[in-house]
VOPAGU-2260 file (C-alpha; in pm, 1 decimal, decimal comma):
REM VOPAGU-2260
SITE   aa  ch    i         X         Y         Z
SITE  MET   A    0  -12944,8    -658,5    1559,1
SITE  ASN   A    1  -12700,3    -369,1    1405,5
SITE  ILE   A    2  -12617,6    -104,9    1656,1
SITE  ILE   A    3  -12649,9     214,1    1470,6
SITE  ASN   A    4  -12551,0     561,9    1546,0
SITE  THR   A    5  -12591,5     488,4    1915,8
SITE  SER   A    6  -12293,7     691,1    2045,3
SITE  CYS   A    7  -12292,7     947,6    2306,7
SITE  PHE   A    8  -12090,4    1250,5    2415,1
SITE  LYS   A    9  -12105,3    1399,0    2749,5
SITE  HIS   A   10  -12195,9    1762,2    2810,6
SITE  ASP   A   11  -12216,1    1891,7    3187,9
SITE  ASP   A   12  -12434,3    1684,5    3362,3
SITE  LYS   A   13  -12623,7    1556,7    3089,2
SITE  SER   A   14  -12564,9    1291,4    2836,6
SITE  PHE   A   15  -12697,6    1301,3    2465,4
SITE  VAL   A   16  -12728,3    1032,3    2254,0
SITE  VAL   A   17  -12727,6    1028,9    1878,2
SITE  CYS   A   18  -12953,9     726,0    1814,0
SITE  PHE   A   19  -13076,8     764,4    1441,2
SITE  GLY   A   20  -12937,9     924,4    1119,7
SITE  SER   A   21  -13064,9    1138,9     872,3
SITE  LEU   A   22  -13436,8    1118,3     823,6
SITE  LYS   A   23  -13470,2    1384,2     584,9
SITE  ASN   A   24  -13677,4    1175,6     324,7
SITE  ASN   A   25  -13880,8     983,6     537,6
SITE  VAL   A   26  -14093,0    1167,2     754,3
SITE  ASN   A   27  -14336,2     895,1     850,0
SITE  LEU   A   28  -14054,7     701,2     994,9
SITE  ALA   A   29  -13912,5     991,6    1208,7
SITE  LYS   A   30  -14270,7    1052,8    1341,1
SITE  GLU   A   31  -14305,7     664,0    1441,5
SITE  ILE   A   32  -13950,2     670,1    1621,5
SITE  ILE   A   33  -14060,8     999,1    1825,8
SITE  ASN   A   34  -14381,4     828,1    1917,8
SITE  THR   A   35  -14267,8     514,5    2018,4
SITE  LEU   A   36  -13916,4     561,9    2170,2
SITE  LYS   A   37  -13855,1     459,4    2487,9
SITE  CYS   A   38  -13532,6     420,8    2699,6
SITE  THR   A   39  -13426,9     212,8    2996,3
SITE  ASN   A   40  -13145,6     154,6    3225,7
SITE  GLU   A   41  -12967,5    -158,0    3229,8
SITE  ASP   A   42  -13168,2    -280,4    3515,7
SITE  GLY   A   43  -13489,4    -200,5    3316,1
SITE  SER   A   44  -13614,9     114,3    3492,7
SITE  THR   A   45  -13735,7     366,7    3263,6
SITE  ILE   A   46  -13551,1     692,0    3189,3
SITE  ASP   A   47  -13747,5    1004,4    3133,4
SITE  ILE   A   48  -13623,6    1155,2    2814,7
SITE  LYS   A   49  -13684,8    1478,7    2584,4
SITE  LEU   A   50  -13659,0    1419,5    2217,4
SITE  GLN   A   51  -13498,0    1661,9    1982,0
SITE  HIS   A   52  -13525,8    1631,9    1588,4
SITE  ARG   A   53  -13265,6    1898,8    1454,3
SITE  GLU   A   54  -13097,3    1887,0    1137,2
SITE  ASN   A   55  -13254,5    1549,1    1043,3
SITE  LEU   A   56  -13140,1    1363,9    1332,2
SITE  ILE   A   57  -13345,8    1248,2    1618,0
SITE  ILE   A   58  -13151,0    1286,0    1935,5
SITE  ILE   A   59  -13226,2    1156,5    2275,7
SITE  GLU   A   60  -13169,2    1372,7    2586,0
SITE  MET   A   61  -13122,7    1243,5    2916,7
SITE  GLU   A   62  -13067,0    1423,4    3284,3
SITE  LYS   A   63  -12791,3    1300,5    3475,6
SITE  GLY   A   64  -12841,2     974,5    3706,9
SITE  HIS   A   65  -12902,7     712,2    3425,2
SITE  SER   A   66  -12681,4     444,6    3402,5
SITE  ASP   A   67  -12388,4     424,6    3133,4
SITE  ILE   A   68  -12546,2     140,2    2979,8
SITE  ILE   A   69  -12893,1     195,4    2833,1
SITE  ASN   A   70  -13180,8      -0,7    2618,6
SITE  ILE   A   71  -13332,2     180,2    2336,9
SITE  LYS   A   72  -13653,5      49,7    2176,1
SITE  THR   A   73  -13901,9     155,4    1891,6
SITE  SER   A   74  -14173,3       3,5    1719,3
SITE  LYS   A   75  -13935,6     -59,8    1442,9
SITE  GLN   A   76  -13590,9    -165,2    1635,8
SITE  GLU   A   77  -13450,0    -223,9    1970,9
SITE  PHE   A   78  -13093,9    -158,3    2086,4
SITE  LYS   A   79  -12993,4    -349,5    2376,8
SITE  ASN   A   80  -12684,8    -271,3    2626,6
SITE  VAL   A   81  -12588,6      56,4    2447,8
SITE  VAL   A   82  -12264,7     193,0    2609,7
SITE  LEU   A   83  -12294,0     562,0    2638,4
SITE  HIS   A   84  -11961,0     741,4    2666,1
SITE  PHE   A   85  -11671,3     730,5    2469,1
SITE  PRO   A   86  -11286,9     759,7    2649,6
SITE  PHE   A   87  -11252,8    1148,9    2538,1
SITE  GLU   A   88  -11211,9    1256,0    2898,5
SITE  ASN   A   89  -10839,6    1203,6    2950,8
SITE  ALA   A   90  -10754,2    1236,2    2570,8
SITE  PHE   A   91  -10461,7    1449,2    2500,5
SITE  GLU   A   92  -10375,0    1513,0    2883,6
SITE  GLY   A   93  -10116,4    1784,8    2945,9
SITE  PHE   A   94  -10167,0    1965,7    2630,4
SITE  ASN   A   95  -10240,2    2315,8    2575,7
SITE  THR   A   96  -10595,6    2391,1    2513,5
SITE  ASP   A   97  -10500,8    2625,6    2189,1
SITE  ILE   A   98  -10401,4    2315,9    2003,6
SITE  ASN   A   99  -10549,9    2238,7    1673,2
SITE  ILE   A  100  -10717,3    1909,7    1596,4
SITE  ILE   A  101  -10824,7    1711,4    1277,1
SITE  SER   A  102  -11120,2    1492,3    1332,2
SITE  THR   A  103  -11201,8    1222,1    1069,0
SITE  MET   A  104  -11341,4     857,9    1014,4
SITE  CYS   A  105  -11204,5     603,1     800,6
SITE  ARG   A  106  -11184,3     221,9     759,7
SITE  MET   A  107  -10912,6     -42,6     649,6
SITE  TYR   A  108  -10698,8     272,3     545,2
SITE  ASN   A  109  -10344,8     165,6     600,7
SITE  PHE   A  110  -10248,8     213,3     242,0
SITE  ARG   A  111  -10352,1     578,5     279,7
SITE  LEU   A  112  -10322,4     663,2     631,8
SITE  ASP   A  113   -9965,0     697,6     696,6
SITE  GLU   A  114   -9894,5     942,7     452,1
SITE  TRP   A  115  -10171,5    1144,6     548,9
SITE  ILE   A  116  -10083,2    1162,9     914,3
SITE  ARG   A  117   -9733,7    1246,4     847,7
SITE  TYR   A  118   -9832,8    1527,1     613,7
SITE  HIS   A  119  -10052,9    1690,4     847,1
SITE  LEU   A  120   -9819,1    1657,1    1149,7
SITE  ASP   A  121   -9560,5    1828,6     934,5
SITE  LEU   A  122   -9793,5    2088,5     834,7
SITE  GLY   A  123   -9816,1    2172,5    1192,0
SITE  VAL   A  124  -10164,6    1992,3    1296,6
SITE  ASP   A  125  -10100,0    1901,9    1673,1
SITE  LYS   A  126  -10323,1    1607,9    1700,2
SITE  ILE   A  127  -10562,5    1397,8    1495,2
SITE  VAL   A  128  -10871,1    1213,6    1610,8
SITE  ILE   A  129  -10977,2     930,7    1392,1
SITE  PHE   A  130  -11307,2     730,1    1431,2
SITE  ASN   A  131  -11222,7     373,6    1328,1
SITE  ASN   A  132  -11539,9     234,5    1147,2
SITE  THR   A  133  -11335,5     -94,2    1021,6
SITE  LYS   A  134  -11581,7    -323,0    1200,8
SITE  ASN   A  135  -11899,8    -216,5    1079,5
SITE  GLY   A  136  -11969,0    -508,2     891,7
SITE  SER   A  137  -11993,6    -362,0     547,6
SITE  PRO   A  138  -11787,9    -477,4     264,5
SITE  ASN   A  139  -11505,6    -345,0     111,0
SITE  ASN   A  140  -11557,7      -9,2     -26,9
SITE  LYS   A  141  -11499,4     -65,4    -407,9
SITE  GLY   A  142  -11141,6     -97,2    -378,1
SITE  ASP   A  143  -11074,1     201,9    -196,7
SITE  GLN   A  144  -10979,2      30,6     107,0
SITE  ASP   A  145  -10671,6    -228,1     183,8
SITE  ASN   A  146  -10739,8    -572,6     320,6
SITE  ASP   A  147  -10569,1    -512,0     678,9
SITE  PRO   A  148  -10829,9    -432,5     921,0
SITE  ASP   A  149  -10570,6    -359,8    1193,0
SITE  MET   A  150  -10503,6      32,9    1140,9
SITE  SER   A  151  -10316,5      60,7    1465,1
SITE  LYS   A  152   -9981,8     -74,7    1276,0
SITE  VAL   A  153   -9999,4     283,9    1153,4
SITE  THR   A  154  -10148,3     495,7    1404,1
SITE  ASN   A  155   -9932,1     321,8    1683,1
SITE  LYS   A  156   -9625,9     490,0    1528,4
SITE  TYR   A  157   -9753,3     848,4    1645,2
SITE  GLY   A  158   -9775,1     801,5    2011,4
SITE  ASN   A  159  -10009,3    1044,9    2184,3
SITE  LYS   A  160  -10035,4    1264,7    1864,7
SITE  VAL   A  161  -10322,7    1033,2    1724,6
SITE  LEU   A  162  -10624,1     931,2    1914,7
SITE  VAL   A  163  -10800,1     647,2    1765,4
SITE  ILE   A  164  -11171,6     560,2    1883,2
SITE  ASP   A  165  -11366,4     229,6    1791,3
SITE  PHE   A  166  -11643,0     341,0    1592,3
SITE  PRO   A  167  -11798,3      28,3    1434,9
SITE  TYR   A  168  -12149,5     174,3    1334,0
SITE  ARG   A  169  -12334,2     177,5    1007,0
SITE  ALA   A  170  -12604,7     384,6     863,7
SITE  LEU   A  171  -12966,9     336,2     923,2
SITE  ARG   A  172  -13101,1     132,2     630,0
SITE  ALA   A  173  -13125,1     297,7     288,5
SITE  HIS   A  174  -12907,4     598,2     393,2
SITE  ASN   A  175  -12574,1     692,3     295,4
SITE  TRP   A  176  -12253,7     604,6     525,4
SITE  ASN   A  177  -12183,1     998,7     568,0
SITE  THR   A  178  -12463,2     978,9     807,7
SITE  VAL   A  179  -12220,9     785,7    1049,4
SITE  GLN   A  180  -11924,1    1005,0     965,8
SITE  SER   A  181  -12164,9    1315,7    1033,1
SITE  VAL   A  182  -12237,4    1179,1    1376,1
SITE  SER   A  183  -11848,6    1080,3    1446,4
SITE  LEU   A  184  -11745,9    1450,1    1347,1
SITE  PHE   A  185  -12049,6    1583,7    1601,4
SITE  ILE   A  186  -11945,1    1382,8    1890,7
SITE  GLY   A  187  -11566,7    1471,9    1804,6
SITE  LEU   A  188  -11660,0    1828,1    1853,3
SITE  HIS   A  189  -11848,4    1810,4    2196,2
SITE  ALA   A  190  -11579,7    1562,3    2325,3
SITE  MET   A  191  -11261,3    1790,7    2238,2
SITE  LYS   A  192  -11407,9    2137,5    2194,2
SITE  LYS   A  193  -11254,9    2234,7    2555,5
SITE  LYS   A  194  -10944,6    2069,5    2451,1
SITE  ALA   A  195  -10858,0    2262,2    2148,4
SITE  LYS   A  196  -10880,2    2621,3    1965,6
SITE  TYR   A  197  -10946,7    2456,4    1644,4
SITE  ILE   A  198  -11113,1    2130,6    1515,7
SITE  THR   A  199  -11109,6    2067,8    1155,4
SITE  PHE   A  200  -11334,2    1805,8    1003,4
SITE  THR   A  201  -11190,4    1622,3     678,2
SITE  ASP   A  202  -11139,8    1299,9     518,5
SITE  ALA   A  203  -10829,1    1100,0     520,7
SITE  ASP   A  204  -10786,3    1154,0     154,1
SITE  GLU   A  205  -10807,7    1509,0     170,4
SITE  PHE   A  206  -10469,3    1711,1     211,0
SITE  LEU   A  207  -10493,1    2084,0     369,5
SITE  ILE   A  208  -10312,4    2379,6     224,7
SITE  VAL   A  209  -10218,8    2658,5     422,8
SITE  VAL   A  210  -10035,4    2994,6     408,8
SITE  ASN   A  211   -9644,1    2949,8     473,4
SITE  ASN   A  212   -9695,4    2567,6     536,8
SITE  ASP   A  213   -9762,3    2650,3     896,6
SITE  ILE   A  214  -10125,2    2587,3    1027,6
SITE  LYS   A  215  -10012,8    2652,5    1377,4
SITE  SER   A  216   -9949,3    3022,2    1270,0
SITE  PHE   A  217  -10302,0    3040,5    1067,1
SITE  CYS   A  218  -10457,5    2908,8    1388,5
SITE  ALA   A  219  -10291,7    3130,3    1630,2
SITE  ASN   A  220  -10398,6    3466,0    1415,5
SITE  ASN   A  221  -10753,2    3378,6    1369,4
SITE  ASN   A  222  -11045,9    3340,6    1581,6
SITE  ARG   A  223  -11338,7    3271,3    1367,2
SITE  THR   A  224  -11499,3    2938,3    1201,5
SITE  PHE   A  225  -11435,0    2889,2     839,0
SITE  GLN   A  226  -11582,1    2677,2     564,0
SITE  LEU   A  227  -11282,4    2559,0     351,1
SITE  HIS   A  228  -11283,1    2532,5     -31,1
SITE  SER   A  229  -11130,9    2245,4    -223,3
SITE  LYS   A  230  -11048,8    2116,6    -544,7
SITE  PHE   A  231  -11012,0    1747,8    -653,0
SITE  LEU   A  232  -10678,2    1613,4    -725,6
SITE  THR   A  233  -10608,6    1306,6    -939,5
SITE  ASN   A  234  -10308,1    1107,4   -1124,7
SITE  LYS   A  235  -10235,5    1066,7   -1488,0
SITE  GLY   A  236  -10274,2     681,7   -1486,7
SITE  ASN   A  237  -10581,2     437,6   -1457,2
SITE  ASN   A  238  -10398,1     178,4   -1255,2
SITE  ASP   A  239  -10118,0     308,2   -1042,2
SITE  VAL   A  240  -10079,1     121,5    -719,9
SITE  ILE   A  241  -10178,4     300,1    -394,6
SITE  ASP   A  242   -9896,0     276,6    -112,5
SITE  ASN   A  243   -9914,4     567,6      95,8
SITE  ASN   A  244   -9787,4     752,0    -206,2
SITE  VAL   A  245  -10104,8     942,3    -334,1
SITE  LEU   A  246   -9901,0    1269,1    -340,3
SITE  GLN   A  247   -9635,0    1154,3    -557,2
SITE  ILE   A  248   -9895,2    1064,9    -819,3
SITE  CYS   A  249  -10189,7    1306,3    -756,3
SITE  ASN   A  250  -10029,5    1596,8    -932,3
SITE  TYR   A  251  -10334,5    1736,1   -1170,8
SITE  VAL   A  252  -10603,9    1951,5   -1040,0
SITE  GLY   A  253  -10978,9    1882,7   -1141,3
SITE  LYS   A  254  -11312,4    2049,4   -1060,6
SITE  ASP   A  255  -11414,8    2184,4    -731,4
SITE  SER   A  256  -11492,4    1947,5    -432,6
SITE  ILE   A  257  -11735,1    1940,2    -151,9
SITE  LYS   A  258  -11644,1    2202,8     119,1
SITE  LYS   A  259  -11560,1    2105,2     478,1
SITE  MET   A  260  -11548,3    2290,6     815,3
SITE  MET   A  261  -11281,7    2442,3    1023,7
SITE  ILE   A  262  -11451,5    2490,3    1369,8
SITE  TYR   A  263  -11344,9    2769,4    1592,0
SITE  THR   A  264  -11437,9    2596,3    1921,6
SITE  GLU   A  265  -11488,0    2915,6    2144,7
SITE  ASN   A  266  -11787,4    2964,1    1932,8
SITE  TYR   A  267  -11937,3    2637,6    2087,4
SITE  TYR   A  268  -11848,9    2651,0    2458,3
SITE  SER   A  269  -12196,0    2806,7    2577,4
SITE  ASN   A  270  -12425,6    2729,2    2279,0
SITE  TYR   A  271  -12698,0    2478,2    2333,4
SITE  PRO   A  272  -12521,0    2172,5    2254,6
SITE  PHE   A  273  -12649,6    2079,7    1937,1
SITE  PHE   A  274  -12401,8    2149,3    1670,7
SITE  CYS   A  275  -12552,8    2299,1    1374,8
SITE  PHE   A  276  -12357,9    2158,6    1095,5
SITE  PHE   A  277  -12428,3    1799,1    1090,2
SITE  ASN   A  278  -12313,8    1715,3     764,4
SITE  PRO   A  279  -11966,2    1822,9     665,2
SITE  HIS   A  280  -12060,1    1780,2     319,6
SITE  THR   A  281  -12301,9    2025,2     290,1
SITE  THR   A  282  -12228,9    2402,2     201,3
SITE  GLN   A  283  -12317,9    2641,2     457,2
SITE  HIS   A  284  -12438,8    2995,1     335,1
SITE  LYS   A  285  -12292,2    3312,6     498,6
SITE  MET   A  286  -11995,0    3134,2     654,7
SITE  ASN   A  287  -11647,1    3253,4     676,2
SITE  HIS   A  288  -11396,0    3170,1     400,9
SITE  SER   A  289  -11031,7    3251,2     385,3
SITE  ARG   A  290  -10775,8    3238,4      84,6
SITE  ASP   A  291  -10501,0    3132,6     301,8
SITE  ILE   A  292  -10629,6    2796,6     382,5
SITE  PHE   A  293  -10799,4    2537,0     172,0
SITE  PHE   A  294  -10746,3    2144,0      91,5
SITE  TYR   A  295  -10725,8    1920,5    -213,5
SITE  HIS   A  296  -10924,7    1602,0    -236,6
SITE  CYS   A  297  -10742,2    1317,4    -398,3
SITE  TRP   A  298  -10938,8    1076,8    -614,6
SITE  VAL   A  299  -10721,4     813,0    -751,8
SITE  ASN   A  300  -10715,8     616,3   -1085,3
SITE  ASN   A  301  -11045,3     544,3   -1243,1
SITE  ARG   A  302  -11244,5     782,4    -988,3
SITE  LEU   A  303  -11152,8    1088,7   -1153,6
SITE  LYS   A  304  -11010,1    1054,4   -1520,4
SITE  TYR   A  305  -10720,3    1292,6   -1612,2
SITE  ASP   A  306  -10766,4    1533,2   -1897,3
SITE  GLU   A  307  -10467,0    1725,3   -2057,3
SITE  SER   A  308  -10653,4    2074,2   -1956,5
SITE  MET   A  309  -10565,5    2003,8   -1603,2
SITE  LYS   A  310  -10305,6    2207,5   -1439,3
SITE  TYR   A  311   -9989,8    2043,7   -1269,7
SITE  ILE   A  312   -9913,9    2079,2    -895,6
SITE  ASN   A  313   -9692,3    1887,3    -678,7
SITE  LEU   A  314   -9810,8    1922,0    -312,7
SITE  LEU   A  315   -9469,0    1776,8    -179,7
SITE  ASP   A  316   -9264,9    2072,1    -321,5
SITE  LYS   A  317   -9356,0    2318,3     -68,7
SITE  GLU   A  318   -9169,5    2611,6    -251,3
SITE  LYS   A  319   -9391,8    2563,0    -567,6
SITE  LYS   A  320   -9758,1    2485,6    -425,5
SITE  GLU   A  321   -9991,8    2652,0    -652,4
SITE  ASP   A  322  -10136,9    2979,0    -510,8
SITE  ASN   A  323  -10516,6    2925,2    -366,5
SITE  SER   A  324  -10726,2    3001,7    -671,4
SITE  VAL   A  325  -11031,2    2801,4    -522,4
């Protein structure tokens, strides 16, 4: 049995477990899960639960007093020995709560991850939270991963600047991988929101651009949540070897990419603890934007074809970065 999306975060005296992914296109399955879902403690005793069906996710709310290991059963599936809490409680101890954090999820990404971490730390990102999805059992993603499952070879170099969370879950059958990604970001926000001023949701092939190349100053001078515009960036060749060199070869600007979120955490201190933007790939209307911060989404080789009309840019040349035209 595959354990899917059975991850929890702590909120005050309660725990909330995100147990199923997007059910937008399967209303009957959602109803069946809600009608038959039951939870028990590790010793088999019944847990009183409340169910929330928000933003196409089914979420179990449990009052305090349950054990840290539970069993979840529906008429369709059964999950046993689900561990409730990730070890966020001691993350980034000793750091100020006005820091800025990037939260992402990736798997088998050593050939890109080192460059991506270095770039954002140089930009002024204080901390990076990586949900490691390597052990989810899925095959390699069409060549967009390397063959080394041990990402600690990269992440350990950065000490307490990078927090890695083992996150081996896969999506509910017939649902996209970004269901699991959305859950990881949802957990990351609630686990870290009192440890940082800003949390930015991004992928490890996306590179932030900010005015004066200083994200610390941008965060210090703003107090609101933003939706970040983006454009694709690609290379001229079709068979370039990727080895933490994406910004050296991706110099050509393509069409608009999907927007992402940069969360001002104070907005979520006292809110009912269900983050309303579960899917970071969805455009949110009536959301703040800024021309001073955006990002480039790097699609390499055949993933995005180069054409001669594309504008040239070099993100490594800080003096000549393109003005934000997105």
